[in-house]
C-alpha positions in Angstrom: 104.7 69.2 83.9 107.7 71.6 84.0 108.8 73.6 87.0 107.7 76.8 85.3 104.2 75.4 84.7 103.9 74.4 88.3 104.9 77.9 89.5 102.3 79.6 87.4 99.2 78.7 89.4 101.0 79.7 92.7 102.0 83.0 91.2 98.4 83.6 89.9 96.8 82.9 93.2 99.3 85.1 95.1 99.0 88.0 92.6 95.2 88.1 92.3 94.8 87.7 96.1 97.2 90.6 96.6 95.2 92.6 94.0 91.9 91.8 95.8 93.3 93.1 99.1 94.6 96.3 97.6 91.3 97.0 96.0 89.5 96.3 99.3 91.9 98.6 101.0 91.3 101.4 98.5 87.6 101.0 99.0 87.9 101.2 102.8 90.1 104.4 102.4 87.3 105.9 100.2 89.5 106.1 97.1 87.5 103.8 94.7 84.0 104.4 96.3 82.4 106.1 99.2 80.1 104.7 101.9 82.4 101.9 103.0 85.2 103.8 104.7 86.8 102.1 107.6 90.4 103.2 108.4 91.5 100.2 110.4 90.1 97.7 107.8 91.8 99.7 105.0 95.2 99.5 106.8 95.0 95.8 107.5 93.9 94.9 104.0 96.6 97.2 102.6 99.3 95.5 104.6 98.1 92.0 103.6 97.8 93.1 99.9 101.4 94.6 100.0 102.7 91.4 101.6 101.1 89.2 99.0 102.4 91.4 96.1 105.9 91.4 97.6 105.6 87.6 97.8 104.6 87.6 94.1 107.7 89.6 93.1 109.9 87.3 95.2 108.7 84.2 93.4 110.3 85.8 90.3 113.5 86.8 92.0 113.9 83.4 93.8 111.9 80.9 91.6 113.2 77.9 93.5 111.5 79.3 96.6 108.1 79.8 94.9 106.3 77.2 96.9 107.7 78.3 100.3 107.0 82.0 99.5 103.5 81.1 98.3 102.6 79.2 101.5 104.2 81.9 103.7 102.4 84.9 102.3 99.0 83.1 101.9 99.2 81.8 105.4 99.9 85.3 106.6 96.9 86.6 104.5 94.7 83.8 105.9 95.6 84.7 109.5 94.8 88.4 108.8 91.5 87.4 107.1 90.6 85.3 110.1 91.3 88.4 112.3 89.0 90.4 110.0 86.2 87.8 110.2 86.6 87.8 114.0 86.3 91.6 114.2 83.1 91.4 112.0 81.7 88.7 114.2 82.2 90.7 117.5 81.0 93.9 116.0 84.1 96.1 115.8 84.9 95.5 112.1 82.8 96.7 109.2 79.6 94.6 108.9 78.3 95.4 105.5 77.2 92.7 103.0 80.1 93.5 100.7 82.6 93.2 103.6 81.1 89.9 104.7 81.1 88.6 101.1 84.7 89.7 100.5 85.9 88.0 103.7 84.2 84.7 102.8 85.3 84.8 99.2 88.9 85.7 100.0 89.1 83.0 102.7 88.0 80.4 100.2 90.5 81.8 97.7 93.3 81.7 100.2 92.5 78.2 101.4 92.4 77.1 97.8 95.7 78.8 97.1 97.4 77.2 100.1 96.2 73.7 99.0 97.3 74.2 95.4 100.7 75.5 96.6 101.2 72.7 99.1 100.4 70.1 96.4 103.0 71.6 94.1 105.9 70.4 96.2 106.4 67.0 94.5 106.1 68.5 91.1 108.5 71.5 91.4 112.0 70.1 90.7 113.5 69.9 94.1 113.0 71.4 97.5 114.2 75.0 98.1 117.9 75.2 98.7 118.9 74.9 102.4 121.0 78.1 102.3 120.1 81.6 101.0 121.7 82.4 97.6 125.1 84.1 97.9 123.8 87.4 96.6 121.5 87.7 99.7 124.0 86.6 102.4 126.8 89.0 101.4 
């Protein structure tokens, strides 16, 4: 399988995970629907969503770094999701059925994405370069 074909699933995971977090954030801010507003959850999910989408864009700018970027942004999102699950468990986060369902589903998606991304190492050409490209270092 070609390098491009191996990058595609990583990009798809990162993009759709980012989109899911942005949608969850907009719901918590009351933009897409009312009744599930929670300012802190909206902020956290927005930050995670933006981080994932920035990672997605970076996989196109720095394609040789796709695997490393994918692991980094999905690990960050998984950490944030774990914090969200913890806040739900101790009662300070939103405890609605949609919130609990979202956190379980996105945790499964993130874990799956990290596994797919980690397994792509041997199939994507070579490891990322050891130095940043000249355009980024000046």
